[in-house]
C-alpha positions as CSV (number, residue, x, y, z in Angstrom):
1,M,113.7,2.9,64.0
2,T,115.4,6.3,63.9
3,D,117.8,7.1,66.0
4,T,117.3,10.0,68.8
5,I,118.9,12.9,68.0
6,E,121.3,14.6,70.9
7,I,122.0,17.8,71.4
8,T,125.1,19.3,73.0
9,L,126.5,22.2,73.9
10,A,130.1,22.7,73.4
11,P,132.6,25.6,74.9
12,G,133.5,27.0,71.8
13,V,133.9,25.8,68.2
14,Q,137.5,25.3,68.5
15,A,136.3,22.2,71.0
16,I,134.5,21.0,67.9
17,P,136.4,18.7,65.1
18,E,137.2,21.0,62.4
19,A,135.8,18.0,59.9
20,D,132.8,17.6,61.8
21,W,131.8,21.5,62.0
22,N,132.4,22.0,58.5
23,A,130.9,19.3,56.8
24,C,127.5,21.0,58.1
25,A,128.9,24.3,57.7
26,C,130.5,24.3,54.5
27,P,130.2,20.9,52.5
28,E,130.6,22.6,49.4
29,A,134.1,23.2,50.1
30,A,134.9,19.6,51.3
31,Q,136.6,18.8,47.7
32,G,138.6,21.9,48.0
33,G,136.0,24.7,46.8
34,R,135.2,28.0,48.3
35,P,133.0,28.3,51.0
36,L,129.5,30.0,49.8
37,D,129.5,32.0,53.5
38,P,133.0,32.5,54.9
39,F,131.9,33.4,58.0
40,T,130.4,30.1,59.3
41,T,133.2,28.2,58.8
42,H,135.7,26.5,61.4
43,A,138.3,28.6,60.7
44,F,136.6,32.4,61.2
45,L,134.6,31.7,64.2
46,S,138.0,29.8,65.8
47,A,139.5,33.0,64.8
48,L,137.0,35.2,66.8
49,E,137.6,32.4,69.9
50,S,141.6,32.5,69.6
51,S,142.2,36.2,69.6
52,G,139.8,37.1,72.2
53,S,137.2,38.7,70.4
54,V,134.5,36.7,71.7
55,G,135.1,34.9,75.0
56,D,135.1,36.2,78.4
57,G,134.5,39.9,79.8
58,T,133.4,40.6,76.0
59,G,129.6,39.7,76.7
60,W,129.8,37.1,73.8
61,L,130.3,33.7,75.7
62,P,130.6,31.2,73.3
63,R,128.1,27.7,73.6
64,P,128.0,26.7,70.0
65,M,125.4,23.8,69.7
66,V,125.8,20.3,67.9
67,A,123.2,17.9,67.1
68,R,124.3,14.3,66.9
69,Q,122.4,11.4,65.2
70,G,123.6,7.7,65.6
71,G,126.9,9.5,66.7
72,Q,127.2,11.5,63.5
73,V,127.3,15.5,63.9
74,I,123.9,15.8,61.6
75,A,124.0,20.1,62.6
76,V,125.6,22.7,64.3
77,A,125.0,26.1,65.1
78,A,127.2,29.4,66.3
79,L,125.5,30.3,69.6
80,Y,126.4,32.6,72.1
81,L,125.4,33.5,75.8
82,K,124.9,37.3,75.3
83,S,125.3,39.8,78.3
84,H,124.0,42.7,76.0
85,S,123.2,43.5,72.4
86,Q,126.1,45.0,71.2
87,G,127.8,44.1,67.8
88,E,124.3,42.2,66.6
89,Y,123.3,44.9,63.7
90,V,119.5,43.6,64.3
91,F,118.3,46.0,67.7
92,D,116.5,45.0,70.4
93,H,117.7,47.4,72.9
94,G,114.2,49.1,73.3
95,W,112.7,45.2,74.0
96,A,115.3,45.4,77.1
97,D,114.6,48.5,78.3
98,A,110.9,47.7,78.2
99,Y,111.0,44.1,79.6
100,E,113.5,45.6,82.5
101,R,111.5,48.5,83.8
102,A,108.2,46.2,83.8
103,G,110.9,44.0,86.7
104,G,112.0,41.2,84.5
105,S,115.5,40.5,83.5
106,Y,116.3,40.6,79.5
107,Y,120.0,39.4,79.8
108,P,121.6,37.3,79.7
109,K,120.2,35.7,76.3
110,L,120.6,33.4,73.6
111,Q,122.0,34.7,70.5
112,C,122.5,32.8,67.1
113,S,124.6,34.8,64.6
114,V,128.0,35.7,63.2
115,P,129.5,37.8,65.9
116,F,130.0,41.8,64.9
117,S,128.9,40.7,61.1
118,P,125.7,42.3,59.7
119,V,125.7,39.5,56.9
120,N,123.3,37.0,55.4
121,G,123.6,33.2,55.5
122,R,122.8,30.0,57.3
123,R,122.6,30.2,60.9
124,L,121.0,26.5,61.0
125,L,124.0,24.6,59.3
126,T,123.2,21.2,59.0
127,R,124.9,18.2,56.7
128,P,123.4,17.4,53.4
129,G,120.6,15.2,53.5
130,F,119.4,16.2,57.4
131,E,118.1,19.5,56.9
132,A,114.5,19.2,57.8
133,E,115.1,17.1,60.9
134,G,118.7,19.3,61.5
135,R,116.8,22.6,61.7
136,A,114.0,21.4,63.9
137,A,116.6,19.6,66.7
138,L,118.4,23.0,66.8
139,L,115.7,25.0,66.9
140,Q,114.1,22.8,69.7
141,G,117.8,22.7,71.4
142,M,117.7,26.8,71.7
143,E,114.1,27.0,73.2
144,T,115.0,23.9,75.7
145,V,118.3,25.6,76.6
146,A,116.5,28.8,77.0
147,A,113.8,27.9,79.1
148,Q,116.1,25.6,81.5
149,A,118.2,28.5,81.9
150,D,115.5,31.0,82.6
151,L,116.6,33.4,79.3
152,S,114.2,35.9,78.5
153,S,114.9,35.1,74.7
154,A,116.6,33.5,71.9
155,H,117.6,35.4,68.4
156,I,118.4,33.7,65.4
157,T,119.8,37.3,63.0
158,F,120.4,37.3,59.4
159,C,118.9,33.9,58.3
160,P,117.8,32.7,55.0
161,P,114.3,32.1,54.2
162,E,114.5,28.5,54.5
163,E,115.2,29.0,57.9
164,V,112.4,31.7,58.6
165,T,109.9,29.2,57.9
166,A,111.4,26.3,59.6
167,A,111.3,29.0,62.7
168,T,107.7,30.5,62.7
169,D,106.4,27.1,61.9
170,R,107.2,27.0,65.7
171,G,106.1,30.0,66.5
172,W,109.0,32.1,66.7
173,L,108.6,35.7,65.7
174,L,109.9,37.1,62.4
175,R,111.7,40.5,62.2
176,E,112.8,42.1,58.9
177,G,114.9,44.9,58.2
178,E,116.7,46.6,54.8
179,Q,120.3,46.4,53.6
180,F,121.9,47.6,50.3
181,H,123.0,44.8,48.0
182,W,124.7,45.3,44.4
183,F,123.8,42.6,41.8
184,N,125.6,41.5,39.0
185,R,122.9,41.3,35.9
186,G,125.9,39.7,33.2
187,Y,128.1,42.8,33.5
188,R,131.1,42.5,31.3
189,S,133.0,45.5,33.2
190,F,132.3,48.4,35.3
191,D,131.4,50.5,31.7
192,D,128.6,47.9,31.3
193,F,127.5,48.4,34.9
194,L,127.3,52.1,34.4
195,A,125.5,51.8,30.9
196,A,122.6,50.1,33.0
197,L,122.5,53.4,35.0
198,A,120.1,56.9,34.5
199,S,122.2,58.9,32.5
200,R,122.6,61.4,35.9
201,K,123.7,58.8,38.0
202,R,126.5,57.7,35.2
203,K,127.7,61.0,35.1
204,A,127.5,61.5,39.1
205,I,129.7,58.0,39.4
206,R,132.4,58.8,36.7
207,K,132.7,62.1,38.3
208,E,132.7,60.6,41.5
209,R,135.6,58.1,40.9
210,E,138.0,60.4,39.4
211,R,138.0,63.1,41.9
212,A,138.6,60.1,44.1
213,Q,141.4,58.3,42.5
214,A,143.4,61.7,41.9
215,F,144.1,61.8,45.8
216,G,147.7,61.3,45.2
217,G,148.3,57.5,45.0
218,T,147.8,54.3,43.9
219,I,145.0,52.0,44.6
220,R,145.3,47.9,44.9
221,A,143.3,44.9,45.3
222,L,145.2,42.5,47.2
223,T,144.1,38.8,48.1
224,G,145.7,35.2,48.9
225,D,149.3,35.6,49.4
226,A,150.1,38.4,47.9
227,I,148.0,40.1,51.4
228,L,151.3,40.3,53.9
229,P,151.8,40.3,57.7
230,A,152.6,44.1,56.9
231,H,149.1,44.8,55.3
232,W,147.0,43.4,59.0
233,D,148.9,46.3,60.3
234,A,147.7,49.1,58.2
235,M,144.3,47.5,58.6
236,W,144.2,47.4,62.2
237,A,145.1,51.3,62.0
238,F,142.5,52.0,60.0
239,Y,139.9,49.6,62.3
240,Q,140.8,51.8,65.1
241,D,139.9,54.7,63.3
242,T,136.7,53.9,61.9
243,G,135.6,51.9,65.5
244,S,136.6,54.6,68.0
245,R,134.3,57.2,66.1
246,K,131.5,54.7,65.1
247,W,131.2,52.6,68.9
248,G,133.8,54.0,71.2
249,R,135.7,50.7,71.3
250,P,136.1,48.5,68.7
251,Y,134.6,44.7,68.9
252,L,137.7,42.9,67.0
253,T,141.3,42.3,68.8
254,R,144.5,42.8,67.1
255,A,145.0,38.9,67.5
256,F,141.7,38.6,65.2
257,F,143.7,40.2,62.5
258,D,146.7,37.8,62.3
259,A,144.5,34.9,62.7
260,L,142.5,36.0,59.7
261,H,146.1,35.8,57.6
262,G,145.6,32.3,57.8
263,M,142.2,32.9,55.5
264,R,143.9,35.0,53.2
265,R,142.4,33.1,49.9
266,D,139.1,33.8,51.2
267,V,140.0,37.9,52.0
268,L,140.3,40.8,49.7
269,L,142.2,44.1,50.8
270,I,141.6,47.1,48.8
271,L,144.1,49.6,49.5
272,A,144.9,52.9,48.8
273,E,148.3,54.0,49.1
274,R,150.4,57.1,48.5
275,D,154.6,56.9,48.9
276,G,154.5,53.5,48.8
277,E,152.5,53.4,52.3
278,P,148.7,52.6,53.0
279,V,146.3,55.3,53.9
280,A,143.1,53.8,53.4
281,G,141.8,50.7,53.1
282,A,138.8,48.3,52.7
283,L,138.4,44.6,53.9
284,N,136.1,42.3,52.2
285,L,135.4,38.5,52.4
286,I,134.8,36.7,49.6
287,G,132.1,33.8,49.1
288,R,131.4,31.2,46.4
289,D,129.1,33.7,45.0
290,T,129.1,36.8,46.8
291,L,131.7,39.3,48.0
292,F,130.9,40.7,51.6
293,G,132.6,44.0,52.5
294,R,133.4,44.2,56.4
295,Y,135.3,46.9,57.3
296,W,137.0,50.5,56.2
297,G,139.4,53.5,57.6
298,C,142.0,55.5,56.8
299,T,144.6,57.5,58.1
300,E,144.2,60.3,55.7
301,D,140.6,62.2,54.3
302,H,140.1,62.5,50.7
303,A,137.0,62.7,49.3
304,F,134.8,60.2,47.9
305,L,138.0,57.5,48.8
306,H,135.4,55.5,50.8
307,F,132.8,55.2,48.3
308,E,135.6,54.2,45.7
309,L,137.1,51.3,47.8
310,C,134.0,50.2,49.6
311,Y,131.7,50.4,46.7
312,H,133.5,50.9,43.4
313,Q,136.4,48.8,43.8
314,A,134.2,45.9,45.1
315,T,131.7,46.0,42.3
316,E,134.3,46.2,39.6
317,W,136.1,43.3,41.6
318,A,132.8,41.6,41.8
319,I,132.3,41.8,37.8
320,A,136.1,40.4,36.9
321,Q,135.5,37.7,39.4
322,G,131.9,36.9,38.0
323,L,130.3,37.0,41.7
324,S,126.4,37.5,41.4
325,R,126.4,39.9,44.1
326,V,127.9,42.7,46.4
327,E,126.9,43.2,50.3
328,A,128.3,46.2,51.3
329,G,127.1,45.7,55.2
330,A,124.3,47.4,57.2
331,Q,122.5,50.6,56.6
332,G,123.5,53.5,54.1
333,E,121.3,54.8,51.8
334,H,123.9,56.5,50.1
335,K,124.3,53.3,48.5
336,L,121.2,53.4,46.8
337,A,122.8,56.5,44.1
338,R,125.8,53.6,43.7
339,G,123.8,51.1,41.9
340,Y,123.2,48.9,45.2
341,L,119.5,48.3,45.8
342,P,117.5,48.0,48.9
343,V,116.5,44.6,50.2
344,A,114.8,42.5,53.0
345,T,117.0,40.8,55.5
346,H,115.4,38.2,57.8
347,S,115.5,37.4,62.0
348,V,113.4,34.9,64.0
349,H,113.3,35.5,68.0
350,W,112.0,33.1,70.6
351,I,110.2,35.4,73.5
352,A,109.6,33.1,76.8
353,H,107.2,36.1,78.5
354,P,103.8,36.0,77.6
355,G,103.0,39.8,77.5
356,L,106.7,40.9,76.5
357,R,106.1,38.3,73.6
358,R,102.9,40.2,72.7
359,A,104.2,43.2,73.0
360,V,107.2,42.5,70.3
361,A,104.9,40.7,68.1
362,A,102.7,43.9,67.8
363,F,105.8,46.1,67.2
364,L,106.9,43.8,64.6
365,D,103.9,43.9,62.8
366,D,104.5,47.7,62.4
367,E,108.1,47.7,61.6
368,R,107.5,44.8,58.9
369,A,104.8,47.3,57.2
370,A,107.1,50.3,57.2
371,V,109.9,48.0,56.0
372,S,108.3,46.9,53.4
373,A,106.7,50.4,52.3
374,D,110.4,51.8,52.8
375,I,112.0,49.1,50.3
376,S,109.4,49.7,47.8
377,A,109.7,53.2,47.9
378,L,113.4,53.1,47.4
379,N,113.4,50.6,44.5
380,D,111.4,53.3,42.7
381,L,113.7,55.9,43.3
382,G,116.7,53.5,42.3
383,P,119.5,54.6,39.8
384,Y,118.5,52.0,37.3
385,R,117.6,53.2,33.7
386,K,113.7,53.8,33.0
387,D,112.2,54.2,29.7
388,G,113.4,57.2,28.4
389,D,116.4,57.4,30.3
C-alpha cells in the first residue's frame, strides 16, 4: 500500500532544510555541478527572504508548500500569498479589477513563482522518480488551500510544458505570453553568430558595438571570486536608477545584493568602467545551459551601451561558455534585431468563481490566438539569413 502524501505549508523556505529543498529543486547539483535553474534553489529564495525583499509588508508572503510521503520530502513549491499583482510579469490586473467591480475580492491570491523574475523553469519541484505524484500533490494542495482559505485564485507562472499538461488536465486555465530568447546554433565565436544574420542586420550590430565600446572605458565580465563586495555597491546604484524610472520603487532591498554575493559562482556581472569606476552594469544568473539576464542600470548615458552589456556581451559570453541559450527578461521587440527570437511562455491559473473563470477562459482563448499570430509574424521578420541573403 502506497503511503499517503502529506501536504504542509512552511513560513518560509528558510524553515525547510536546504538538503530537502534542493533534492527537489536542483537534484542535478548534488555532486557539485551547476543547477539548471539558480532561481529555485534554496540559496536564491532564502536570499529574498533574509533580505526583506519578500515577507511582511511587501505583498509577497512566503508560504512554500512541501509534499511528504513516508516521511520523505518528494516535492516542494515556492508559494506566496499575494496582496497585489506587482512583480509577476504575467499581468492579471484586469481580472482583479473586473472581479472587484462585480463585488468580489481578488486579493489575497496564491502565487507559485520566482518573485520579480520573469524566468522560465520548473515550478512544481519534484524529487527524481516522484514527478507525476509530486506534481499532482502540489496542484491538489494549491487548490485545497485556495478553497479552504476562500481565495479567488492560484497561479503558476513561467512554467514548462510538462507542468502545463499536469495542471490543464485538472482544469487549470492556460495562458501564453511572449519573450525573446537567443539560441546557440553551435557558434564558435560572435563572428560566427553574426555570419548567420542577414547582411543588413550584421552590419548594424557591428556599428552598434563600435559606438557602444567607444564610450571611453573598458567592459569586463566578472563571475565567481572576481566579483568583490564593492561591485554590489555599483549594482545597487544601477538597480536603483532603473527601478526608480520603471517601477517607482525597486522591489529588491540592498541586503539582497549582499546575500547574492554568496551565490557569486552563479552570477555574471558585465560592467562598463571608466577611469576605474563602474558607470553601467548588467547582472545575469548562470544556469547549466542558460544565461539569464536580470538587471541593468547606469549612472552615465552612452549610446548603445545598454544593448552592448545586456545582449551582445551576454551572447558572446554564452558562446564562449558553450551555453545553449540566453533569456534576456520580459518584453522587448528591439531584441529581435540583435538575434533574439520570439518564443511562447506559459502560465496556468485556477479560478474559484465560475463566472470569473468563464470570462477569463474566453479572454485567454483570444489572447493565445493573438500571441501565436504575433510570434509567427515576428519569426518571419527575424534577423537571420534567408535564401538570397
